[in-house]
C-alpha positions in Angstrom: -32.1 -31.2 -12.3 -32.4 -35.0 -11.2 -30.5 -36.6 -8.5 -30.3 -40.7 -8.2 -30.2 -41.7 -4.4 -29.2 -45.2 -3.2 -28.8 -47.1 -0.1 -28.4 -50.4 0.9 -31.1 -50.0 3.5 -33.8 -48.3 0.9 -34.2 -45.5 3.1 -33.6 -42.9 0.8 -37.2 -40.9 1.2 -35.4 -38.9 4.6 -32.5 -37.8 2.0 -34.9 -37.0 -0.7 -37.2 -34.8 1.4 -34.1 -32.8 2.6 -32.8 -32.2 -0.8 -36.1 -30.9 -1.6 -35.5 -28.5 1.0 -31.8 -27.7 -0.2 -32.4 -27.6 -4.0 -36.4 -27.2 -4.7 -35.2 -27.4 -8.6 -34.2 -30.6 -8.0 -36.1 -34.3 -8.6 -34.5 -37.1 -6.6 -35.1 -40.3 -7.9 -34.4 -44.2 -5.7 -32.3 -46.7 -7.6 -34.0 -49.9 -7.9 -32.2 -52.9 -9.4 -33.7 -53.5 -12.6 -35.4 -50.5 -12.9 -33.8 -48.0 -15.3 -34.6 -44.6 -14.3 -34.1 -41.4 -16.7 -31.2 -39.9 -17.1 -30.0 -38.1 -14.1 -27.2 -35.4 -13.3 -26.1 -36.3 -10.2 -26.0 -39.7 -7.8 -25.8 -39.7 -4.2 -25.0 -42.7 -2.9 -23.6 -45.2 -0.1 -22.1 -48.4 -0.6 -23.5 -49.1 -4.0 -23.9 -52.5 -6.3 -22.1 -52.9 -9.4 -25.2 -52.9 -11.3 -25.8 -49.4 -10.6 -22.3 -48.6 -11.0 -22.4 -49.3 -14.6 -25.8 -46.9 -15.0 -23.7 -43.9 -13.9 -21.3 -43.1 -16.8 -23.3 -40.1 -17.6 -23.7 -38.4 -14.5 -21.7 -35.2 -13.6 -20.8 -36.6 -10.1 -21.2 -38.9 -7.7 -21.0 -38.0 -4.4 -21.0 -40.5 -0.9 -23.3 -40.6 2.2 -20.1 -40.6 3.9 -16.2 -39.6 4.7 -15.1 -43.3 3.8 -14.6 -44.4 0.3 -13.1 -48.0 0.2 -16.5 -49.8 -0.6 -16.8 -47.6 -3.6 -13.3 -47.8 -4.3 -13.4 -51.8 -4.7 -15.3 -51.2 -8.1 -13.7 -47.7 -9.4 -13.0 -49.2 -12.8 -16.5 -49.1 -13.5 -16.9 -45.8 -12.7 -15.6 -43.7 -16.3 -12.4 -41.3 -14.8 -14.7 -38.4 -16.3 -17.0 -38.5 -13.5 -15.3 -37.2 -10.2 -16.4 -39.1 -6.8 -16.8 -36.7 -4.1 -17.0 -37.7 -0.5 -18.3 -36.0 2.1 -15.8 -33.3 4.3 -16.7 -33.1 8.4 -20.1 -32.8 7.8 -20.3 -33.4 11.6 -18.2 -36.2 11.9 -15.1 -34.5 13.4 -16.8 -33.4 16.7 -18.4 -36.6 17.1 -14.9 -38.6 16.3 -13.2 -36.2 18.6 -15.5 -36.7 21.3 -15.1 -40.5 21.2 -11.6 -40.4 20.7 -10.7 -38.1 23.9 -13.3 -40.1 26.0 -11.0 -43.5 25.3 -7.6 -41.3 25.6 -8.7 -40.4 29.2 -10.9 -43.6 30.0 -7.0 -45.5 29.6 -5.4 -42.4 31.0 -7.1 -42.1 33.8 -7.5 -45.9 34.4 -11.1 -45.8 34.3 -10.9 -49.2 32.7 -9.3 -50.8 35.7 -11.8 -48.9 37.7 -14.5 -50.7 36.4 -13.2 -53.7 37.3 -12.4 -52.5 40.9 -15.9 -51.7 41.2 -17.3 -54.7 39.6 -15.8 -57.1 42.5 -16.5 -54.3 45.0 -12.2 -53.3 45.4 -11.5 -50.0 47.0 -8.0 -48.9 45.8 -6.4 -45.9 44.7 -3.8 -46.8 41.5 -0.7 -45.1 40.7 -1.6 -42.3 37.8 0.2 -42.5 34.4 3.2 -39.9 33.8 2.2 -37.3 31.5 5.0 -37.0 29.7 5.3 -40.7 28.7 1.7 -40.8 27.9 2.2 -39.9 24.4 -1.0 -40.1 21.7 -0.5 -40.9 18.2 -3.2 -40.2 15.6 -2.6 -42.5 12.6 -4.1 -40.2 9.9 -4.0 -36.5 9.8 -6.7 -35.5 7.2 -9.6 -33.2 8.5 -10.8 -35.7 10.9 -7.4 -36.6 12.1 -6.7 -32.9 12.9 -9.8 -32.5 14.6 -9.0 -34.7 16.8 -5.4 -34.1 17.6 -6.6 -29.8 18.1 -9.2 -31.5 21.1 -6.4 -33.5 22.5 -4.2 -30.4 23.0 -5.3 -29.2 26.1 -4.7 -32.5 28.1 -1.2 -31.8 27.7 -0.2 -35.4 26.2 2.8 -35.5 24.0 1.1 -35.5 20.5 1.9 -37.5 17.2 0.5 -37.7 13.9 1.8 -39.9 11.2 0.6 -39.5 7.2 1.2 -41.0 3.8 3.0 -37.4 3.2 4.9 -35.1 5.5 2.3 -32.3 7.5 3.0 -29.3 9.4 0.6 -29.2 12.7 1.1 -26.9 15.8 2.1 -28.7 18.5 2.5 -32.0 17.0 5.4 -34.0 15.7 4.2 -35.3 12.5 5.7 -38.6 10.9 5.6 -39.7 7.2 5.4 -42.4 5.1 7.4 -46.2 6.1 10.2 -44.5 7.1 8.3 -42.3 10.2 6.6 -45.2 11.3 8.7 -46.7 13.5 9.2 -43.9 15.5 5.9 -43.1 15.5 4.8 -46.3 17.0 7.5 -46.6 19.4 6.6 -43.0 20.8 3.1 -43.6 20.9 1.5 -45.2 24.3 -2.2 -44.9 22.5 -2.2 -45.0 18.9 -5.7 -44.0 17.4 -6.1 -45.5 13.6 -8.2 -43.0 11.4 -6.6 -43.8 8.2 -8.4 -44.1 4.9 -8.3 -47.9 4.1 -5.8 -48.8 0.7 -3.8 -51.8 -0.2 -1.3 -49.9 1.6 -2.8 -49.5 4.9 -4.8 -53.0 5.1 -3.4 -54.6 8.4 -1.2 -52.4 9.3 -1.9 -52.8 13.0 -0.8 -56.2 12.5 2.0 -58.2 14.8 4.8 -56.5 13.6 3.7 -52.5 14.2 2.0 -53.7 17.2 5.3 -55.0 18.6 7.1 -51.7 18.4 4.6 -49.5 20.9 5.8 -49.3 24.2 4.5 -52.6 26.5 1.5 -51.7 28.3 0.2 -49.6 24.9 -3.2 -49.1 23.8 -5.2 -49.5 20.2 -8.5 -47.5 19.4 -9.6 -48.2 16.0 -12.1 -45.7 14.5 -11.3 -46.1 10.6 -12.2 -49.8 9.0 -12.1 -53.0 11.0 -9.5 -54.1 7.7 -6.9 -52.0 9.5 -6.2 -54.5 11.8 -4.9 -57.8 11.5 -7.5 -59.3 14.8 -5.5 -62.4 15.8 -2.5 -60.5 16.1 -3.9 -57.8 18.7 -5.8 -60.6 20.5 -2.4 -62.3 21.2 -0.4 -58.9 22.4 -3.4 -58.1 24.7 -3.3 -61.8 26.2 0.5 -61.3 26.7 0.0 -57.7 28.4 2.0 -55.7 25.7 -1.3 -54.2 24.8 -2.9 -53.3 27.7 -6.4 -52.9 26.0 -8.6 -51.8 22.9 -11.2 -49.7 22.2 -12.6 -50.7 18.6 -15.5 -49.2 17.0 -15.0 -51.1 13.5 -14.5 -54.7 12.3 -13.8 -56.9 9.7 -17.7 -58.6 9.9 -20.0 -56.3 11.1 -22.2 -56.9 13.1 -19.3 -58.6 15.3 -20.4 -62.2 15.2 -21.9 -63.5 18.7 -19.0 -66.2 18.5 -16.1 -63.7 18.4 -13.3 -64.2 20.5 -13.2 -60.2 21.0 -16.6 -60.1 22.7 -14.7 -62.6 25.9 -11.6 -60.4 26.2 -12.2 -57.7 29.1 -9.9 -55.6 27.7 -11.5 -54.8 24.8 -14.3 -52.2 24.5 -16.8 -52.6 21.8 -18.9 -50.3 20.1 -21.4 -50.9 16.9 -19.8 -48.6 14.3 -20.7 -45.4 16.1 -17.7 -43.0 17.1 -19.0 -40.6 14.1 -22.1 -41.0 12.6 -23.7 -39.4 9.1 -25.4 -36.5 10.1 -28.1 -36.2 7.4 -29.4 -32.5 7.1 -25.6 -31.5 7.4 -24.6 -34.0 5.2 -27.5 -32.9 2.3 -26.5 -28.9 3.1 -22.6 -29.7 2.3 -23.6 -31.9 -1.1 -26.0 -29.6 -2.2 -23.3 -26.9 -1.7 -21.3 -28.9 -4.1 -23.6 -29.1 -6.4 -24.1 -25.4 -6.7 -19.8 -25.3 -7.5 -20.3 -27.7 -9.9 -23.1 -26.6 -11.8 -21.3 -23.1 -11.7 -18.2 -24.7 -13.0 -16.1 -23.5 -9.8 -13.4 -26.0 -8.0 -15.2 -28.8 -5.4 -13.5 -29.7 -2.7 -13.2 -33.3 -1.4 -13.0 -35.0 -4.9 -11.5 -38.8 -4.3 -8.0 -39.1 -6.0 -8.5 -42.6 -7.7 -4.5 -43.2 -7.2 -4.2 -42.5 -3.6 -7.4 -44.7 -3.1 -8.8 -41.7 -0.9 
């Protein structure tokens, strides 16, 4: 068995070492432009260039080194339809995402953002607490990671909402579906957490129109993709006070340019795309298991639906 590896940073050696432990029968080779490798059975990639995708017509499957699929979906027409694209499931990202989101939600609920501002100027003053019953938390995207976040939020007693393309039933959560359900979701969510896959339908979904539907003094947390957010719209709503604060881990241009106005807005908290880092050991273990399923002719989970885009 031969596995073709690619990462934009070229750091494939640790992945090859891990695959050697998980699949001793496999030989891993790194893809380099201009060097045509011998035929491979599988490809394991992240953000592969077009030149590489054109060479993958004969592999049995293409595995992604992360949960997001938008980078490869831009060039999906280059990949024959008989070649499945397989994303990672949780692979250790769920607990990280839950830690990040729960921390951000509690920071706003307990007003620690404002206490930080007071501490910076030496002000000692207790602030009125938020009303828990009126502090609805809405998760946009109720997949594996979104449901993990919802489970971790349940013990705090917030009204919980989830919005997804299709209707879901989640214990303890008010579920909203489709564009018809978006207005109600937004109006009941004091905090909106974006965890959506990036598709044509979800690009710019956090725009002026939708931000205006959130209650005055709301908060935005984006841990999905920068293109979900219309950045000038968010900035305008923060300056007006309608949005009280935002915690952003993802941006349209990364690293976020030094001159970007988000850096100068104290009510925007910026982190460098670290909400859920890929854990290589767990990812390789998961991919190796899925290769085993395919080799045995058994169903493989987490195959990307090309029509839906995730």
